C-alpha positions in Angstrom: 50.2 -11.3 -190.5 51.9 -14.7 -190.2 49.6 -15.8 -187.3 46.5 -14.7 -189.2 47.6 -16.8 -192.2 48.3 -19.8 -189.9 44.9 -19.4 -188.2 43.3 -19.2 -191.7 45.0 -22.5 -192.7 43.5 -24.1 -189.6 40.0 -22.5 -190.0 39.8 -23.2 -193.7 40.9 -26.8 -193.2 38.2 -27.3 -190.5 35.5 -25.7 -192.6 36.3 -27.8 -195.7 36.4 -31.0 -193.6 33.1 -30.2 -192.1 31.5 -29.3 -195.4 32.7 -32.6 -196.8 31.8 -34.9 -193.8 28.5 -33.6 -192.6 26.5 -34.5 -195.7 28.3 -37.9 -195.9 27.5 -38.7 -192.3 23.8 -37.6 -192.8 23.3 -39.8 -195.8 25.4 -42.9 -194.9 24.8 -43.0 -191.1 21.4 -41.5 -190.7 19.8 -42.1 -194.1 18.8 -38.5 -194.5 16.8 -37.6 -197.6 17.1 -34.7 -200.0 14.8 -32.3 -198.0 16.7 -32.6 -194.7 20.0 -32.6 -196.5 19.1 -29.2 -198.0 18.2 -27.9 -194.5 21.5 -29.2 -193.2 23.5 -27.4 -195.9 21.5 -24.2 -195.4 21.8 -24.0 -191.6 25.2 -22.3 -191.4 23.9 -19.4 -193.6 20.7 -18.9 -191.6 22.5 -17.0 -188.8 23.4 -14.3 -191.3 19.7 -14.1 -192.3 18.0 -14.0 -188.9 20.7 -13.0 -186.3 23.1 -10.6 -188.1 22.3 -7.7 -185.8 22.9 -9.8 -182.7 26.1 -11.2 -184.1 27.5 -7.8 -185.1 26.6 -6.3 -181.8 28.2 -9.2 -180.0 31.4 -8.8 -182.0 31.5 -5.0 -181.2 30.8 -5.6 -177.5 33.2 -8.5 -177.0 35.9 -7.1 -179.3 37.1 -9.0 -182.4 39.8 -10.9 -180.5 37.3 -12.4 -178.0 34.8 -13.0 -180.8 37.1 -15.1 -183.0 38.2 -17.1 -180.0 34.6 -17.7 -178.9 33.7 -18.7 -182.4 36.6 -21.2 -182.6 36.0 -22.5 -179.1 32.3 -23.2 -180.0 33.3 -25.1 -183.1 36.0 -27.2 -181.3 33.5 -28.1 -178.6 30.7 -28.9 -181.0 32.8 -31.0 -183.3 34.1 -32.9 -180.2 30.6 -33.6 -179.1 29.7 -34.8 -182.6 32.7 -37.2 -182.7 31.7 -38.6 -179.3 28.0 -39.2 -180.3 29.0 -40.6 -183.7 31.6 -43.0 -182.1 29.1 -44.2 -179.5 26.2 -44.6 -181.9 24.0 -42.0 -180.1 23.7 -39.5 -183.0 20.3 -38.7 -184.3 19.0 -36.5 -187.2 17.7 -33.8 -184.8 21.0 -33.7 -182.8 23.0 -33.5 -186.1 20.9 -30.5 -187.2 21.4 -28.8 -183.8 25.1 -29.4 -183.9 25.3 -28.1 -187.5 23.5 -25.0 -186.3 26.0 -24.6 -183.4 28.9 -24.9 -185.9 27.3 -22.3 -188.0 27.0 -19.9 -185.1 30.7 -20.4 -184.3 31.5 -19.7 -188.0 29.3 -16.5 -188.0 31.1 -15.2 -184.9 34.5 -16.1 -186.2 34.0 -14.7 -189.7 32.5 -11.4 -188.5 35.1 -11.0 -185.8 37.9 -12.0 -188.2 36.8 -9.4 -190.7 37.1 -6.7 -188.0 40.4 -8.1 -186.8 42.3 -8.0 -190.0 42.5 -4.2 -190.5 43.2 -3.7 -186.8 46.1 -6.1 -186.9 47.8 -5.5 -190.3 46.7 -1.9 -190.8 44.1 -0.6 -193.2 46.5 0.0 -196.1 47.5 -3.7 -196.0 44.0 -5.1 -195.6 43.5 -6.0 -199.3 47.0 -7.6 -199.5 46.2 -9.6 -196.4 42.9 -10.9 -197.9 44.8 -11.8 -201.0 47.1 -14.0 -198.9 44.2 -15.4 -197.0 42.5 -16.4 -200.2 45.8 -18.0 -201.4 45.9 -20.1 -198.3 42.2 -21.0 -198.5 42.6 -22.1 -202.1 45.4 -24.5 -201.1 43.2 -26.0 -198.4 40.3 -26.4 -200.8 42.5 -28.9 -202.6 44.3 -30.5 -199.7 41.4 -30.8 -197.2 39.1 -33.0 -199.3 42.0 -35.2 -200.2 43.0 -35.6 -196.5 39.4 -36.4 -195.5 39.1 -39.0 -198.3 42.3 -40.6 -197.1 41.1 -40.7 -193.5 37.8 -42.2 -194.6 39.6 -45.0 -196.4 41.6 -45.8 -193.3 39.2 -45.2 -190.5 35.6 -44.3 -189.5 34.0 -40.9 -190.1 34.5 -40.1 -186.3 38.2 -40.2 -186.8 38.1 -38.1 -189.9 36.1 -35.5 -188.0 39.2 -35.3 -185.7 40.9 -33.4 -188.5 38.3 -30.6 -188.2 38.6 -30.4 -184.4 42.4 -30.3 -184.6 42.3 -27.6 -187.4 39.9 -25.4 -185.4 42.0 -25.8 -182.3 45.1 -24.7 -184.3 43.3 -21.6 -185.4 42.1 -20.9 -181.8 45.6 -21.3 -180.3 47.3 -19.3 -183.0 44.9 -16.3 -182.5 45.0 -16.6 -178.7 48.8 -16.1 -178.9 48.5 -13.0 -181.0 50.2 -10.2 -179.1 47.8 -7.5 -177.9 50.3 -4.9 -178.9 49.8 -6.0 -182.5 46.2 -4.8 -182.5 45.7 -1.2 -183.8 42.5 0.6 -183.6 43.4 3.8 -185.5 40.4 5.5 -186.9 40.1 5.6 -190.7 39.9 8.5 -193.0 36.4 8.7 -194.5 34.3 11.1 -196.5 32.5 13.2 -194.0 29.3 12.9 -196.1 29.3 9.2 -195.5 29.7 9.4 -191.8 26.5 10.4 -189.9 27.9 10.1 -186.4 29.6 13.1 -184.8 33.2 12.9 -183.8 34.0 11.9 -180.3 36.3 14.0 -178.0 37.8 10.8 -176.7 40.1 8.4 -178.6 38.7 5.3 -176.9 36.1 3.3 -178.7 33.9 3.2 -175.6 33.5 7.0 -175.8 31.6 6.9 -179.0 27.9 7.9 -178.7 25.4 5.1 -178.7 23.8 6.3 -181.9 27.2 6.2 -183.6 27.9 2.7 -182.4 24.6 1.4 -183.8 24.7 3.4 -187.0 26.0 0.8 -189.5 22.9 -1.2 -190.4 21.9 -2.7 -193.7 20.3 0.6 -194.8 23.5 2.5 -194.0 25.5 0.0 -196.0 23.2 0.3 -199.0 23.3 4.1 -198.9 27.0 4.5 -198.6 28.6 5.4 -202.0 31.1 2.8 -203.1 30.4 0.3 -200.3 26.8 -0.2 -201.5 27.9 -0.8 -205.1 30.6 -3.3 -204.1 28.2 -5.1 -201.7 25.5 -5.4 -204.3 27.9 -6.8 -206.9 29.2 -9.4 -204.5 25.7 -10.4 -203.5 24.7 -11.0 -207.1 27.9 -13.0 -207.8 27.2 -15.2 -204.7 23.6 -15.8 -205.9 24.9 -16.7 -209.4 27.4 -19.1 -207.7 24.7 -20.9 -205.7 22.5 -21.4 -208.8 25.4 -22.6 -211.0 26.9 -24.8 -208.2 23.7 -26.8 -208.0 23.1 -26.9 -211.8 26.6 -27.8 -212.8 26.6 -31.2 -211.0 23.4 -32.2 -212.6 24.5 -30.8 -215.9 27.7 -32.8 -215.9 26.2 -36.1 -214.5 22.8 -36.2 -216.1 22.9 -34.1 -219.2 26.5 -34.9 -220.4 26.8 -38.3 -218.7 30.2 -37.7 -217.1 31.4 -40.0 -214.4 31.4 -39.0 -210.7 35.2 -39.2 -210.5 35.5 -36.7 -213.4 33.0 -34.3 -211.8 35.0 -34.4 -208.6 38.0 -33.0 -210.4 36.1 -29.8 -211.2 36.5 -28.9 -207.5 40.3 -29.1 -207.9 40.1 -27.0 -211.0 38.1 -24.4 -209.1 40.6 -24.4 -206.3 43.5 -23.9 -208.7 41.6 -21.1 -210.3 41.1 -19.4 -206.9 44.8 -19.6 -206.3 45.5 -17.9 -209.6 42.9 -15.3 -208.9 44.4 -14.5 -205.5 47.8 -14.1 -207.1 46.6 -12.0 -210.0 44.6 -9.6 -207.9 47.7 -7.8 -206.6 48.9 -6.3 -210.0 45.2 -5.6 -210.8 44.7 -3.5 -207.8 48.0 -1.6 -208.4 47.0 -0.6 -211.9 43.2 0.1 -211.7 40.8 2.0 -209.5 38.8 -0.2 -207.2 35.6 0.2 -209.2 37.3 -0.6 -212.5 39.0 -3.7 -211.0 35.6 -4.9 -209.6 34.0 -4.3 -213.0 36.7 -6.2 -214.9 36.7 -9.2 -212.5 32.9 -9.4 -212.3 32.7 -9.3 -216.1 35.2 -12.1 -216.2 32.9 -14.2 -214.0 29.9 -13.5 -216.3 31.8 -14.5 -219.5 33.5 -17.5 -217.9 30.1 -18.8 -216.7 29.2 -19.3 -220.4 32.0 -21.9 -220.9 30.2 -24.8 -219.0 26.9 -24.6 -220.9 28.9 -24.3 -224.1 30.2 -27.8 -223.5 26.7 -29.0 -224.6 27.7 -27.9 -228.2 31.2 -29.5 -228.1 31.6 -32.8 -229.9 34.4 -33.9 -227.6 36.4 -32.8 -224.7 33.4 -31.7 -222.7 35.0 -32.5 -219.3 38.1 -30.5 -220.2 35.9 -27.5 -221.3 33.9 -27.5 -218.1 37.1 -27.8 -216.0 38.6 -24.8 -217.8 35.4 -22.9 -217.3 35.4 -23.7 -213.6 39.1 -22.6 -213.3 38.3 -19.3 -215.1 35.2 -18.6 -213.0 37.0 -19.3 -209.7 40.0 -17.1 -210.7 37.7 -14.1 -211.6 35.4 -14.6 -208.6 38.3 -14.8 -206.2 39.9 -11.7 -207.6 36.5 -9.9 -207.5 36.1 -10.8 -203.8 39.6 -9.5 -203.0 38.9 -6.2 -204.9 37.3 -3.9 -202.4 38.0 -6.0 -199.4 39.7 -3.1 -197.7 36.8 -0.7 -198.4 34.8 -1.3 -195.1 38.0 -0.8 -193.1 38.6 2.5 -194.8 35.1 3.9 -194.4 34.0 2.5 -191.0 35.4 3.1 -187.6 37.1 0.1 -186.0 34.6 0.0 -183.1 31.7 -0.3 -185.5 33.1 -2.9 -187.9 31.4 -5.8 -186.2 27.9 -4.5 -186.9 28.9 -3.3 -190.3 30.3 -6.6 -191.4 27.3 -8.4 -190.0 25.1 -6.2 -192.2 27.3 -6.7 -195.2 27.2 -10.5 -194.7 23.4 -10.4 -194.4 23.4 -9.1 -198.0 26.3 -11.1 -199.4 25.8 -14.5 -197.6 22.2 -14.3 -196.7 21.3 -14.3 -200.4 23.0 -17.7 -200.8 20.4 -20.1 -199.3 17.6 -18.2 -201.0 19.4 -18.4 -204.4 20.1 -22.1 -203.8 16.4 -22.9 -203.2 15.3 -20.8 -206.2 18.0 -22.4 -208.3 16.7 -25.8 -207.5 13.2 -24.8 -208.4 14.5 -23.4 -211.7 16.3 -26.6 -212.5 13.1 -28.6 -211.8 11.1 -26.3 -214.0 13.5 -26.0 -216.9 16.9 -27.8 -217.2 20.4 -27.7 -215.7 21.7 -26.0 -218.9 19.0 -23.3 -218.6 19.9 -22.7 -215.0 23.6 -22.3 -215.9 22.6 -19.6 -218.5 20.5 -17.9 -215.8 23.5 -17.9 -213.5 25.6 -16.3 -216.1 22.9 -13.6 -216.6 22.9 -12.9 -212.8 26.7 -12.6 -212.9 26.3 -10.1 -215.8 23.8 -8.2 -213.8 26.4 -7.9 -211.1 28.4 -5.7 -213.4 25.9 -2.9 -213.2 26.7 -1.7 -209.7 30.4 -1.8 -210.5 29.8 0.2 -213.7 28.5 3.1 -211.6 31.7 3.3 -209.6 34.2 2.4 -212.3 36.4 5.4 -211.6 36.1 5.2 -207.8 38.6 4.1 -205.1 38.2 4.4 -201.3 40.0 7.2 -199.5 43.5 6.4 -198.3 44.0 5.6 -194.6 45.0 8.6 -192.6 47.4 6.6 -190.5 49.2 3.3 -191.1 49.5 1.5 -187.8 53.0 0.7 -186.9 
């Protein structure tokens, strides 16, 4: 698990640096406008929309170890090319978009492969605990990475600051490459026979599974599997709410309330601290409640906390503090909600099919994000940022419905804990 957490530190640092730097480079160096900037931000998510089957099949065919190494290698190479073009003044808008798409492909391969790797390495019974630790590390990097990028930009050119992302991805690549093969376990999970369509194989090797079994986990299969479908729908709605509120909050704080840019920047730190609290608090929650109940509680917490920011419009003073507190609460509940049920796919789906299954799950949970972002922007234009924040809270409340239907449900225990 230690190597997985070190790799997470590198991967999260690289992602945060790229998310911070690419829009800055597009605007300051290439004078990109709002339309192209929106396309640039949406490119990483488009792989989950249009190529999720190919990505999932590739992860299953390559194996999760090769998939994460390929994803990281692609990102290291792409960021290195971006640094070279930026330093020599040869970067264009079209090339930047192509490089951003390549980084997104590397991210899709890594994320899908990593999701399949975690239960194989740490064991299915420890998957939720591992994700809790991963989210703790990620929360720390969400505070430290923007600060490091800001310091590098003050001292050097953007090309030098991009070196932080390249080094971070390289750290993740090297760490996972040194993961002992003996640490990977492919023990089959215990699952409800009614949720498994494929017949059992006489061979213990993944390659012996019938072709129909290997291709069974599609979007339709995910949406018709009890428990998994409800958790996936709840997460999809929460992600949609986050995209709407994320766009609306900045405009609400800057334009509606007239807060300064430096003050608004602190909301990111409040959210990161909230995510850290959510990761820590998810452990006792999972010990005391069924998976469905814990998902319902944390999702309801997101919906209620989402009302804090628009309530700042009614506050006579301390509006920035109120919004910061709301962002902390939303991030804490959202992070805990994401950790709850993170072990469910590993408990219900055979290891050799996790690549396709996670690709289908991410089509639903991540593919909704660019769509929600576009619709959120149209909603803000048609109404106001405050109204969009209220709509985001309503979407989060709607996410409680799938969790309500499984409030007494937990996934079956793993038949075997890998040694």
